[in-house]
N, C-alpha and C positions, 0 to 999 in steps of 0.2 A: 536339208532341214533349215532352209533359209528363214522359215517362219518361227523357228524355235526361239523362245525367250532367252535373254542373256542369262548364263548359268549362275551369275552372282547376284541376281535380282530375285530373292525368294518371294517377294510379293507377286511377281509375275509367274514364277514357277508353281506356286501353290494356289494361285488365284487369290482374289482379294479377301475372301471370306475369313480365313484364319487370321491374317494380319490386321484386317479391319476390326476383327473382334478384339484384338489386343489394343488397338487404338481406342476402341470404344471403352474398354476397361479403364484406360488411363483417363479418358474424358470423364467417366463416371467417378473415378477416384478424385479428380480435381474438383468436381461438383460437390462431392461428399466432404472433401477437406474444407471447402469454403464455409461449411456450417460451423467450423471451429470459431469463427468470428462471433458467433452467438454467445459463446462463453464469456467473452469480455463484456458483452452487453448485460448478461446476467449478473456478473460481478459488479459492474457499475450500478445496476439497479439496486442490488442489495445494499451497497455502500451508501447510495443516495437515500434509500429508505431509512437506514439507521440514522443518518445525519438529520433527516427531516424529523424523525421521531424524537431524537434528542432535543432538537430545537423546540418542538411542541411541548415536551415535558418540562423544558426549562423556561417556558414563556409564563412569567408571573402575571401577565395581564389576563390570562385565561382562567375561567372557573374550572372546577373539576369536571363538570359536565361538558363544558366546552372543550376541554382538553381531551376527554374521552371521545367526544364526537369527532374531533379532528384526527385522532389516532385511528379511529375506525375508517374514516374516509381515506386517510393516507394509505392504509393497508389495502383497502378495496381497490384503490387506484393502482397500487403497486402490483397487486394480484392480476389485475386486468392487463397491465403492461407486460407482466411476465408471460401471461398466456399468449398475448399478441406476439411477443418476441420469440417465444420458444415452440409453440405448438406446430407451426408450419415448418420450422427448422427440424424438429424431431421427425415429423412425417416425411420430409424430404430426405433426411439422412437415413431413415429406416428403409425408404424405397431404394436409395442409391446403394446401400449396403446389400440389400437383397439382389439388386441387379448385378452388382459387382461379383457377389458370390456365384450367381448363376453363370455369369460371363466367364469367370475363372474356371468353373467346373466344366463348362462347354469346351474351353480351350484345352484343358487337360485331357478330356475324354474323347475329343473329336477324332473320328477316323477319316482319313483322306477319301475324297470321292474318287470315282473311277478316273476322272480326268486328272485329278491331282497325282494319282499313282502313275498314270501313263506319262505325265510330264517328268516325274522323277525318274522313271525307268528310262525314258528317252535320254536323259542326261547321263545316266550310268550304264547304258546298254553296251557300249564298246568295251568298257572294262569288265563288265559281267561276262560277256562272251569270251573274252580272252581267258579270264581266270577269276573265279569268285574271290580268291584271296587278294587279288589286286584291288577289287572293289572294296573289300573289307579294309585293307590298308589305306586306301584313298579316303574312305569315309572317316576312319578313326584318326588319321593324321590331320585332316581338315578340322575335325571336331576338337581334337586335343590342342591344336594351335589357335583355336578361337577364330578361325577364318570363315566358318560356314555353319550357321545355325541350321540350315536346311539338311546338312549331313546328319546331324543329331536327330532332327525331326523325322527324317526318312528311316533311319534305323529303328526308331521307336514305333513309328506309326504305319509305315508302308509295308504291307504284308509281303509284297514281291521282293523288297529289299531285306526285310528282317529275316527271311528264310535263307539268305545268302551269308549271314554272319553267325559266328559262334555265340552260344548263349552268354558267355562272359562279356563279349563285346556288346551285346544288346543290353546287358545289365549296366555296363559302364555308360552306354549312351543314355539310358534312362536317368542315371545319376547326373550326367552332364546336363541333360535337358532340364532337370529339376533345379540344378544350381545356376544355369546360365540363362534359361529362357523364361523362367517363371518368378524369380525373386521379386522383381518390381511389382508384378501383379499381386503376388501373395502379400507383400508388404502393404500395398495399397488397400487390400481388403482388411488386413490387420489394423491399419490406421483408421479405416472407416469404422470398424467395430469398436475400437478403443475410443474414438471420438464420440460415437453414439453413447457408449457407457458413461464417459465423463460428463457429457452434456445432460444425460438423464439424471445422473447423480447430483449435478449442480442444481438442476431444476427442482428435484425432489427436496434437496436441502433448503432451497429458497422457499418453497411452499411450506415446508415444515416450520421454518422460522416465522413466516407470516401468520401461520395458523390457518386451519381450514375454515371455510365460510360458516359451517355449522358451529364450530367452536367459537367463532367471533359472535355469532348470533346468540349463543348460549351465554357467553360472558358479557355481551353487550359492550365489549371493548375491542381492541384490535388483535385479539388472539394472544399468542405466546409472548410476543414482544411487548404488547400493551399490558398484558396481565402481569408480567414480571416488573413492569415499570411503575405500577400503581400500588401504593401502600395497601397492606392486607385489609385494613379497616375501611378502605374506600372501594375495594373490589366488590362487584355485585355478587350476591349469594346465589348458589345454584337452587 
């Protein structure tokens, strides 16, 4: 078996598909996490908007109509900036979250190919021929000692191997695999989903503060912020 891959190189043993899938998950997670930077942009935009609106409201050189006009223009600019800042980020993050979800699902559910199974069997054949209990002890010891992710993967996924171990060992292997092979990917997916929710909430809050375009058109001022800043007797009537 001179052409056999090194037994401690799971990337070779299983082929690249499974481990490349994990690498792709981490890449997707990194891309999704980068959208978190958009949050600071939203926060900065809201802060700048309030500062500018306060400056306009406090400008004694402006007439009421001039002040209202500038408030409307300010909010329209802020709205446009918010859309530019966030729409693409939301779309990107939604796409990355969906990709990460599918990638994780594929990694969890993937069955080894015939070639994968043959390579695993080749590695374990000698022990299996001697005594299935030796194989079982070998797999379990390696998995318990954290030396070999492939041992866990083989017990859980390879039918030829799974048949040689007791049900309780298979159950333990599944728990080990869930605890040791997937937490980073699961956390990445949770992070992406949480980031998406936080970003969507921040954007929703910002747009709520600015007021909808229809509300601004109806009021003739800058919406919620502008409406609240103008004395009642100066506000346009519906």
